[in-house]
N, C-alpha and C positions, 0 to 999 in steps of 0.2 A: 324451388327454393331449398337450399341446404343450410341447416342451422347447426352450429358446432359450438359447444361450450369449451372455452380455453382459459388458461391461467397466464397472467401477465405479472411483471415485477416492477414495482416502483420503490426506489430506495431499498429498504429491507423487507418490504411488505409484498404479499401475493394478492393480486386483485383478480376477481372472477369476472369473466366477460363472455359475450356471445358474438361469434362471427357469423354473419348471414351472407351467403353468396347465391347468385342465380344458379339455376339447375345445371347448366353445362357451359363449357367454354372456359375462359379465363386465360391469363390473369385479368382482373376486373378493376375499373375505377372504384374507389371506395370512399366512404364518409365515416368519420369518427363522430359519434353522437355523445356530446358532453352534457350531462344532466343538470337539472336545476337545483335550487337550494333545498336544504333540509335532508332528513333521513330517507332519501328516495333511492330505489335500486336502479338497475340497468334499464328498466321499463318506465322509470319515473313514477313508480308506485310507492306510496307511503302506507303504513298500516291503517291510517285513518282516511286516506284518499287515494284511490287507484286511478291515476291519470292515464297510464298505459300508452302514452303518446309515442315513445320510442319504439315499442313493438310495432305499432301501426306504421310508423315511418319506415322502419326496416323492411317490413313485408311489402310495402308499396314500392320502395326503391329496388328491391330484388326483382320485382316484376318488370322493372325498367332497365335491367341489366347492370345494376349498381350494387356493390357489396357494402355492408355496414358493420361497424363494431360498436357495441354498447357494453357498458361495464357497471358493476356495482361500485359505488363510491367507497372510499376508505372507511372501514368500520360499519358498513351497511351490507345487508344481504350476506353473500358468501365471501366477501372480501375481508382480509385481515385489517387490523388497525383499530384505533379508538376514535369513533366519530366525535366524541365530546372534547377531544384534544386536537382536533383537526381544524386548521384555519383555511381561509380563502386561498392563500398561496400554497398550502399543502395540496389543495385540490388542483391547483394549476400545475404543480409539480407532477402529480399523478397523470393528469391529462397529457402532458408533454411526453411522459414515459410511455403511455399507452400509444400515443401517436407514433413514436419512434418504432415501436414493435409492430404496429399495424403496417407501416411502410416497408418493413422487412419481411412481411408474410409472403410466401410464394404465390398465394392466390390473388395478390394485389399488385396493381401497377403503381410503383412508388412515386411516379411523376404526376399521378392523377388521384391524389388523396386530399380530401376536403375536410374542413371542420364544420360541424353543425352544432351550435349550442343553443339551449333554451334557458331563458332567465339567467340564473347564475352561470349556467354553461355558456351563454352568450358573452357574459362578462369575461369569463376565462378564455374564450376563443379570441376576444379582442386583445386580451393581455398577451396571449401566445403569438398571435399574428403581429402585434405591435413590436414584440421582441424579436421578430424575424423567423418564427417557426417556418420550416420548409413545407408549405402546403400550396395546393393549386387554387384555393379560394376559401372563403369563409361565409357561412350562412348564420345570421343572427336572428333568432326567433324570440320575440319579446326581450330584445336587448335594450340597454340603457346607454345614455351619453352624458350622464351627470354623476356626481359623487354619490357614494352610498348614503351619506347622511341626508342629502337632498332627496334621494329616492324615498327614504323612509318617511320624511315629512310629507312629501306629495302623496305617498301611499296612504298615510294615516287619514288625511282629509278625504280621499276618495272612498276608502273603506267605510268611514263613518257615514258618508252620504247614502250608502246602500244598506245600512243597518235597519233592522226591522224589529218590531215587538218590544220586549223588555229592555234590551240593550239600548235601543233608540230612546226609549222613555227615560231611562236612567240618565243618559247624557243630557237630555233636555231638562229634566227635573233639577239636576244638580249643577246645571250650566257649566258643564265640563269643557274647558278649553283644550281641544284635541291637540293642537300644535304645541301648546305649552306642556301638556302631559308627555307628548312624544319627545320633546326636547329634554325633559327631565330624565326620561329613560335613557336617551342617547348619552347624556352626560354621565350617568351612572355607569354605563358600559365603558365609556372612555376612561373612567377612573379605576375600573377594575383591573386586576392583574392575573386573576385565576383563568384557567381554561374555560370553566363554566361555573354557573351558580344558579340558585333557584329563586324564582320570583314568588313571593308570598307562600313559600314552602311547597309550592305545587309545580308550576311550570319550570322546566329546566332550560336555561339559555346557554347556547354555545358562545360564550363571551369572546373567546379568541377569534372565532370566525367573524363575529359582529364587529369587533374593533377594527379588523382588517377591511371588512366590507365598508364600514362607515368612512374610512379614510381614503379608500381607493377611488381615484378619478380616472375613468376610461378615456377622457378626451385626449391626453397626450399619446396614448397608444393608438387610438383611432387615427390620429394625424400621421402616424408612422406606417400604417398598413399600406403595403404596395402590391397586394394581390386583389383579385375581384371580390366584391362583397355584395351579398344579397341580405337585406334586412326586412323582416316581416313582423308587424305588430298589429294586434286586433284593435279596432276602434273602441271596444268596451273593456280593454285591459285596465284594471284599477290597481295593478301592482307595478306596472312600468308605464311611463308617460308616452303615449303614441307620438306626441310632439317631438320626442327625441329623435325620430326619424329625420326630421329637418336638420337637427343639429349634426347628426351623422353626415348628412350630405355636405354640410359646410366644412366638416373636419377631414373627411376622406378625400384625398386628392385624385385618386385613380378611378377605376371602374367600379361604379356604385349603382345599385338598383334597390329601390325600396317600395313597399306596399303596406298601406294601412287597410286592413280587411274589415269591411263593415260587419258589426254585430258579433265579432269574435272576441272572446275573453282571454285571460292569461293562460288558461288551461286548454286553449286552442279549440274550443267548441263555440257553437252559436248560442247566443242569449238574446232573445227578441225583446225581453223586458229590461227593466233597470238593472245595470250591472251590480252584482252583489256576491260576496263570498258565500253567502248562505245557500246559493243554488249550485255551488260547485259539484256537490255529490250527485245531484240530479243531472247536471251537464255531462258527467262521465258516462251516463247511459247512452249517450250519442257517440259516434265515431269522431275522430279528429276531423276538423273541417277539410273537405276535399280540396278546396281552393289552395290551402297551404301545401298539400301534397303535390298538387299539379304545378304550382309555382316553383317549388323546390326542384322537382324533376325537370321541368323545362329549362330552368336556369343551369342546372348541372349538365344537361345534355348539350347545351350550347358550348360550355367550356370543355367538355369531353371531346366534342367533335373538332375543336380547334387543334392545331398541331401540338403534340405533346412537348413539354419543355425538355 
């Protein structure tokens, strides 16, 4: 495996990335790894939670003869820009720019470049593929098929189910209506016009990104995708509804394969107990579930071995 740090350009900004290629040979089929939401770097690591999923995926695929490119989001890690002024569509713009430069790299077969997005990255991959991005296929890990506003409402209910200790006690004691509270926050975000604001003078909200996320409906883009799609969601994902896999199957007219993996959470690890965000940090002590890696590799190999477009 050869790992090379490179610089890419999107609009007027320089984005930092890592290209991983197998030890010898080339040019190689390649996968662009599009990261999830929040201030996560090229490995999907946040200062409060190191998921490290993309490093594991890149290393696994290199062993299978497949190159990968992963990058720091705008305003995160070593990339230029202001994260707090960056919206969902800015992230999509960056992903498309990175894709274009990956396809032009001499170590890569331009006709065999795939998108792999996790969480927000899956949403961006849907957007790009629906808009006709020139890719050989799309892999959606923890992807969604409903509007952002509906995702947030579903998510709120699931997260509260898994609350423990003081937080659970407070909600029960004060009879807090979770959906009503969430809707109130959503309406506040919709009314906002600033790029960001603080909640209770503490938490900082990327309001621009949230406004765009709330309004975006992936269904029309899913219906326009005309390349092969692999969708994988864990059965214990409480941030994206696993039932959206069935909706994707209804919307995507072409080659579509989906898997709901038992006991896997949104951060791609196994959780044997009740799904809850409170165990995320503990889950990161485990590697990414191997079933995901094997499914992705098997699906890719089938498309790579077919005649190149």
